[in-house]
C-alpha angles and dihedrals in degrees: 000000000000090000092054091049091053092049091049093049093047092052096045097045097070091045093052091045091057097040097053116099104248116192094181091109096047110119123233083228092064109132094024090091086079094062118110089229106028096205095051129060122213087256091053091051092048091050092050095044091052098044094244124154101264087196092292094124098051092116088064101032097049092046093057101265107129127225123226098237094057092041090057091047090053099037094123096043093053095037102242115187121229089254091053091047090052093050093047092047089055091050090048093049092048090049092050092049089058101033100051097057090044091049090051090049091052091050090051092050092048089048090052091049090049092050093049090056094041092051092042090234096120119122130181090254093051091045093053092048097049092045090053090051092048091049092051093051092046090051092050092046093049090048091053092053097041095044089052090054088052090063100052101074090062089060097047136065119242088249092054091051090049092048091047091054093045092050091047089056097245123147091016124133096256121018089184090067096040108059109177120238112267096028124116102245095218093049091045092052091046093050091047095045092241121168 
């Protein structure tokens, strides 16, 4: 009887191993194949179209150097004067004038790259060329955002910079529990490696 049981188990085991639904091969990209531009989410495109940071200024922002958009959002909380508001608005407008066209250019390049792969017309030469163009635009776009952050400390007091960083939730014990106002909670948690 024991022998029959072992034979039965040994024959059913391989069948059950193959028939179980195993998601171990499922990509974390699953579902993204339906995007118009595979490499950019709707949120990415919106950020680029509107000249927003897209995470490009993290080196400044997370090291305590404020950005103009958030400064304007928090002008009351950090006590900006009318003169400071005017200076920061000018910085913000200049940044937008440069960032929006660059963001649109980056979207166009990513769309072209996507089309080359989708149409199976990509070659190594085309790939190298489009990647160089994408890299140049990304560099320019990142420069626009970071160089704008460089200019804000000259407009602010040390106390305002400190308060900005405190209100943004930086340099606190647990950034996962202190999501700054105006941030998408999921994106914030992702960027801060929160559970």
